[in-house]
C-alpha positions in Angstrom: -65.6 -158.4 32.6 -62.3 -156.6 32.1 -61.4 -159.1 29.4 -64.8 -158.5 27.8 -63.9 -154.8 27.9 -60.5 -155.4 26.4 -62.0 -157.4 23.5 -64.7 -154.7 22.8 -62.1 -151.9 23.0 -59.8 -153.7 20.6 -62.7 -154.2 18.2 -63.7 -150.6 18.5 -60.2 -149.5 17.9 -60.2 -151.4 14.6 -63.5 -150.1 13.3 -63.9 -146.5 14.8 -61.9 -143.4 14.7 -59.4 -142.8 17.6 -61.6 -140.3 19.4 -64.8 -142.4 19.0 -63.1 -145.6 20.1 -61.7 -143.8 23.2 -65.2 -142.6 24.1 -66.5 -146.1 23.5 -63.9 -147.4 25.9 -64.7 -144.9 28.6 -68.5 -145.3 28.4 -68.3 -149.1 28.2 -66.2 -149.1 31.4 -68.8 -147.0 33.1 -71.6 -149.3 31.9 -69.8 -152.4 33.1 -69.2 -150.8 36.5 -72.9 -149.9 36.8 -74.0 -153.4 35.9 -71.5 -154.9 38.3 -72.7 -152.7 41.2 -76.4 -153.5 40.6 -75.6 -157.2 40.3 -73.7 -157.1 43.6 -76.6 -155.6 45.5 -79.2 -157.7 43.7 -77.4 -161.0 44.6 -76.8 -159.8 48.1 -80.5 -159.3 48.7 -81.7 -162.2 46.6 -81.1 -164.7 49.3 -80.6 -162.4 52.3 -82.7 -163.3 55.3 -80.9 -161.7 58.2 -81.2 -158.3 59.7 -81.0 -155.5 57.2 -77.4 -154.2 57.0 -76.6 -150.5 57.1 -76.3 -148.2 54.2 -72.5 -148.1 54.5 -72.3 -151.9 54.7 -74.1 -152.1 51.4 -71.8 -149.5 50.0 -68.8 -151.4 51.2 -70.0 -154.7 49.7 -70.7 -153.0 46.3 -67.3 -151.2 46.3 -65.5 -154.5 46.9 -66.8 -155.8 43.5 -66.3 -152.4 41.8 -62.7 -152.0 43.0 -61.8 -155.5 41.8 -63.1 -154.6 38.4 -61.3 -151.3 38.4 -58.0 -153.0 39.0 -58.6 -155.5 36.3 -59.8 -152.8 33.9 -56.6 -150.7 34.6 -54.5 -153.8 33.8 -56.6 -154.2 30.6 -56.0 -150.5 29.8 -52.3 -151.1 30.2 -52.4 -154.1 27.9 -54.4 -152.3 25.3 -52.3 -149.1 25.1 -49.0 -150.9 25.8 -49.3 -154.0 23.6 -52.3 -154.0 21.3 -52.4 -150.5 19.9 -50.3 -147.5 19.0 -52.9 -145.0 20.0 -50.5 -143.3 22.4 -48.0 -142.7 19.6 -50.8 -141.4 17.3 -52.1 -139.0 20.0 -48.6 -137.8 20.7 -48.0 -137.2 17.0 -51.3 -135.4 16.5 -50.6 -133.0 19.4 -47.0 -132.3 18.3 -48.2 -131.7 14.7 -51.2 -129.6 15.8 -49.0 -127.4 17.9 -46.3 -127.1 15.2 -49.0 -126.0 12.7 -50.4 -123.5 15.2 -47.2 -121.7 15.7 -45.7 -122.2 12.2 -46.7 -118.8 11.0 -45.8 -115.5 12.6 -49.4 -114.7 13.2 -50.0 -118.0 14.9 -46.9 -117.6 17.0 -48.0 -114.0 18.0 -51.5 -115.2 18.9 -50.1 -118.1 21.0 -47.7 -115.8 22.8 -50.6 -113.4 23.4 -52.6 -116.2 25.1 -49.6 -117.2 27.2 -47.7 -114.1 28.2 -45.3 -116.1 30.4 -43.6 -117.5 27.3 -43.3 -114.3 25.3 -39.5 -114.4 25.3 -39.1 -118.0 24.0 -38.3 -118.7 20.4 -40.3 -120.9 18.1 -37.7 -123.8 18.5 -37.8 -123.5 22.3 -41.6 -123.8 22.1 -41.4 -126.8 19.9 -39.0 -128.5 22.3 -41.1 -127.6 25.4 -44.3 -128.9 23.7 -42.6 -132.2 22.7 -41.3 -132.7 26.2 -44.7 -132.0 27.7 -46.5 -134.3 25.2 -44.0 -137.2 25.8 -44.4 -136.7 29.6 -48.2 -136.5 29.8 -49.3 -138.8 26.9 -48.1 -142.2 27.9 -49.4 -145.6 28.8 -48.7 -144.8 32.5 -50.8 -141.6 32.3 -53.6 -143.6 30.7 -53.5 -146.2 33.4 -53.3 -143.6 36.2 -56.1 -141.5 34.7 -58.2 -144.7 34.3 -57.5 -145.7 37.9 -58.6 -142.4 39.4 -61.6 -141.9 37.1 -62.9 -145.4 37.4 -62.5 -145.4 41.2 -64.4 -142.1 41.4 -67.1 -143.3 39.1 -67.4 -146.5 41.1 -67.8 -144.7 44.3 -70.4 -142.3 43.0 -72.4 -144.9 41.2 -72.2 -147.2 44.3 -73.7 -144.4 46.5 -76.4 -143.8 43.9 -77.2 -147.5 43.3 -77.4 -148.3 47.0 -79.6 -145.3 47.7 -81.8 -146.2 44.8 -82.0 -149.9 45.9 -82.8 -149.1 49.5 -85.3 -146.3 48.8 -87.1 -147.6 45.7 -86.4 -151.3 44.8 -86.4 -152.7 48.3 -89.8 -151.1 49.0 -91.5 -152.7 46.0 
């Protein structure tokens, strides 16, 4: 499924704008996780004849599948951003350029310093350098992978809880 996501994300990157393709990647990951969770619980109960397991046993079984997908998806995110696209460099350049344009005029610099009083003594060049350092530190393949790992794990856990609750309270009673 992670390879399917990688192929779809690559195609989206070719045909959509950067922001739309990123949203597509996030939403398709969430959809694949949701499908995987429901397939896990469906196949568990499809042939299950023993005593009904506890809620937490169902959660554990669904999370096993979801976590396997999350790790595969994070590797796919690393491959996409590290090898197949230059989205990270494009985002970096957009943020650096946007900040430079914002503080290029005296009015823009004064407005920025008014919003951030802790930097009122810095010069424009110091602000440029600080912004560039921050962008290079926080916009990277590693930050994309770490953010993906945390976000997909949380999404997996929340959807697992909801799916198991839904399955046990609605579907299993039908």
